[in-house]
N, C-alpha and C positions, 0 to 999 in steps of 0.2 A: 580262277580270277588272277590276272597278271599283277605284276608289281605296281605299275602305274595306276591301275584301278584301285588297289589297296591304299596307295599314298593319297589319292584323291578322296577316298572315303574317310581316311584319318583326318585330313584337313577339314572336311565338312563337319565331322563329328566334333573336332576341336572348336570350330566356329559356333556350332550349336551349343556346346558346353559353355563357352564364354557368354553367349547370349542368355542361357538359362541361369548362369551364376549372377549376371547383372540383374535379371528379372527377379531372382530370389532376394538379392540384396535390397532392391527397390521395394518389394512387397514387405520385407521386414521393417524397412524404414517407415513406410506408410502405416504399418500395423502399430509401431511404437508411437507414432504421432496420434493415431486414433485413440490408443489406450490412454495417453497423457491427457487428451481432451475429455474423454468420456468417463474414465474411472479415477477414483482417488485411491491412495495407498490404504490398504486395509490390513495392517500388521496385527496379527493375533498373538496372544501370549502362548508360549509353548506349554504342553502338558506338564503336570507336576514332575513326572519322572525324567523330563528332559531339561528341567531348569538348571541353569548354571550354578554350581555350588558357590557359596560365598567365598570371597577372596580371603586367603590366609593373611593374618595380620603381619605387617612388616615392621622393621625397626625404624622406618622413616618417620621423622618428626613432623607432626602436624603444623600447619601454618604456612606462611609465605616462604619462598626460597631465600637462601642467604644472599644478601646484597640487594634485594628488592626493596624499593621504598614503600614503607607501610602507609596504610590509609588512616588519616586523622580527621575526625569530624570537625567541621568549621564551627567556630564559636558564634552563637547567635548574636545578631546585632542589637536585639532588644531583649531586655529582661522584664518580664511581666510581674514577677512577685519575688520578694526577698524574704527569706525565712531565717531568723537568727536561731541557731541551734546551740543550746546549752544543756548541761547536765549537772546534777547535784551529787551523783555517786559514780564511782569508777565502774565501768561495765565489766572489768576484768576481775576485781577482787571485792567490789561492793563498798570500798572505803569512801567516806564523805569528806576526807581531809584533802581537798583539792584547792589549788591556786591557779587562777586563770592567767594564761600567758598573754603577752602583748600581740603576738602574731596570730593570724587566723588562716584556716584552710578553706578555699572556696571550691565548691563543686557545682557545676551547671548541669541540669537535667531537663530534657524535653519530654513532655507527656501530653496525652490527649485529655481534654476536659469534655466529657460527654454533655451535650446540651440537654436541657430539660424541655419538656413540652410546654409551650406557652399558649394559654387559652385566652383569646381576645374576644371581648364582647363589643361589637360595633353598635353603639346606640345612635342610630341614624335619625337625625332630626328631619322632619318633613316640612316642606314649604309649598305654598300655593303660588304659582306663577300667573300673574294677571295677564301676561302677554299670551302664554300658551293656554291659559285657563285649565291647567292641570296641576295635580299635586305631585311634587318631585322630591327625591331624596338623594343625597350625595353618596359617593363611593369612598370607603375608607382606604387608607394607605395599606398596600399589600392584601387588600380584600378581594376575594373571588366570589362575587355574588352567587348565592345559592349553593355554595360548596362548604362542607364542614371541615375540609382539610385545606391547609394553607399552601401557598405557592412554593415555599422552600421545601416542605415535605414532599410535594409532588415532583419537584425537580430532582430531589435526591433519590426518590424511588425510580425515576426514569434513568438516572445515572447508574444505579445498581443493576437495573434490568438490562440496559443496552451497553453501558460502558464497561461494567464488570461482568455482564452476561450471567447473572444468576436468575433462577426461576422466580416466578411471581410469588409462589408459596414461601420461598426463602426470603424474599423481600419483606413479606408481611411478618415472618418470624423474627427477622432482624429488628424491625420497627418495634415489636412487642418487647424483645429482650433488652434492646439498647435504650429505647425512649419511652417504653410503656405506652405506646400509641397503637391502638388496634385498627387495622385496615383490612378489609376483605380482599382476598386475592383477585376477585373479579373486578374490583375497583381500579386495579393497576392499568387495565386496558383503557378504561375511561380517562385516566390521567394522561395516557399517551395521546389520545385524541385531542384533549384540551391543550397539551403542550404543542402538538402539531399546528393547531389553529393559531396559537399565540406566536409560534416561531415562523410561520409561513411568510410574513413580510421580510424577515431577516434572510430567510432562505432565498427568496426572489432577489433580494438586494445583493447577495453573494454571487448569484449567476450573472446579474447585470454588471457587477464589478469585474468579474472574470472575463466577460466578453469585451470589456474595454481595454484589456491588457494586450501586449504585443504578441503573445503566443499562448497556446493552450495545449497541454498534454491530454490526450484522450485515450482511454482504455476501457475494457469491459471484461468481466469474469462472471462465472456462474454464481448464483446466489439463491439458495432455497428460501422460500417465504411461505410459512404455514404449510409445509409439505409439498409445495408446488414449485417447480423450477422457474426461476426468473433470472434476470441479468442485472448485475450491479455495474453501472456506468460511472466512471471517474473522470472528471474534468478538472485540471489543476494548472496553476502556474507557481511562481515562487512565493506568492502571498496567500492565495486562495485555493482551497480544495473543495470541490462540489461533488456530491454523490446523488445518484438517481437510480432507483430500482424500477425496472420495466419488464414486461413479459417478452418484448421483442428485442432483436439484436440487429435490426436492419437500418437502412438509411433514414427511414421516417423518424426514428428515435433521435438521431443526431440532428436532423433538421428541426425537430421540436425543441431541442435544447439550444442550438446555436442560431436558429433563424434561417432566413433565406441566404444570407451571406455573412461570413465572419471576416472582419477586416483586420486579420492578423495571420500569423503562421500556425497552422494546425499540424501538430506532431502526433502521429498515430502509427499503429502497426499496419499490416497489409490486408486487413479485413475489407471486403468489398463495400461495406456500408459507408466507408469514407471516400470512395472513388469519385462520386458525383457531387460531393459537398463543395459548395463554392467558398473559396477562401483567398486571401491575398497571396498566400503561398502555402505549400505543404512540405513537411519533412517526415519521411518514413523512418521508423525506429530502427537504427542500425543494430541494436542489441538483438532484435528478433532474427534478422538475417544472419548475424554472427553465430547465434545458437544453431540455426539450421545448417550453416557451413560446418560447424564442429561435429554435428551428428552425421553429416554426409562423409566427412573425413574419417569418422569412427567406423562406419560401415564399409567404405570403399578404400580402406587404408592400403590395400595391396594393388590398387588400380592407379598406375602412374598418370594417366590422362585426367582422371577425376581429381587426384591430389594436386596436380599442376594447376588445374582450373581454379580450385578452391583457394590455393595459396596465393595465386595472382590476384584474385578478387579480394581476399583478406588484406593483401598488401596495399591495395588502393584505399580501402577504408581506414587502415592503420595510418597511412600517410595523411589522410584528411583529418583524422582525429588529432594526430600529432601537430599539424599546422594550426588547428583550432586552439589547442592547449598552449602552443608557443606564443600565440598572439592574443591570448585571453587578457582583456583589460588594456590592450595596447592599441596604438593607431595602426590601421591597415595601410601599409606603404606599398610602393611599387613591387618590392620583393615578394610581399604577401600575395598581391594580385597575380604575379607571374606564376608562383607555385600553385595557386588556386586554379588558374587556367590549365596548368599542366595536369593536375589531378582530375579535373572535370573532363579534359580531353581523353585521358586514359580510360575513364569509366564509360564515356560515350562510345569510344572505339571498341571497348570490351563487350558491351551489351548487344552488339549487332550480330556477331557470329552465332550460328545455330549448331551447337554441339550435337554429335551423334548419340551420345549417351542420354538415356531417358531422364535420369535425375538432373543432368546438366541442362537439358532442354527446358526443364521446369524453372531453373534459375534464370536461364536466358530470357524466357517469356516474362518473368517478373521484372528483370532489369530493364527490358525493352519498354514495358508498360509504365514503369515508375522511374525511368532514368533521370527525369527532371526533378524528382522529389527525394533524391538520396543525399545530395550535398547542399541542401538549402541552408544548413547551419553555417556554411562558409560565406554566405552572401548576406545574411542578416545577423546583426550583433545581438548579444544577450539572449540567444535561444539555444536550446540543447539539441542533442542528436539521439 
């Protein structure tokens, strides 16, 4: 084999090696993405023989660092009870030869007063209605007809179960020890159903108020429910946060929540479920694409073409966010509109090239598909990115 043939073979092998390196990096990138979506961290404790030995005590003084401002509890605005504290004997020596001084020392203390269980008998007077020709009886204040447990106890049980996230058995144990009120663990589920029925009108009102706003943040994440995988959907703006658990993660769920058309700006990630949703305008979350760019630069840090592409794209988004922050709460003048046009033009020109690299081709497709939904926050006031 002559020299020219060997040089040609070396060049071909180098090209093949570069292609395989890029393919390997792309597969690693995709594998990490799949792992982050499918698996949760499962850090186990090391065996006893590998446990880290306790740290040796040092001479460092406990407490805040020198020069740091200490924390002082604010004085309560309201005093509920005043207790005059006097003594007849000295607590040190036991002498009763004491003379009371003119000055006093005041000490304020906050504590919990455990409520007692209040048993209410509703003596309901019955009436005959001549119009309805039926016997009727009124409903008492805070009365839940047919229930032996009152609304405050049920609401507190729901808070412990879902707000503090303790088990139903622990809820019943706390009620017995703190309030001497016995409740069966199986009754807690019934409380939840009753609470759901009572809160449903408020729940619907929250969604209605949310849809009247100028923008909505939409996102979803995995949520196990009774051992079955579901999806927790979050819709929010600056005043309202609405949660919905559903088995699906598709377009039909978004349409069910927002209706045929949302007359505001819908801010979301790049999930395809949002693609065909009708809205006044859409803003794709820049945090998601920024995280993807950071991952790409981590895996392709030694590839100049990939790094140059990612840095240029990051620069466009940084300029857009900088312009947004500079004019936040200010009037959009001619200078703002000129800079906005320049940034929009840079992104529009940037999204059309079709890079040769497989990972960059992925970004190019995303930018081309959503190029009109990346800088919406520069055209509508009071929305986020």
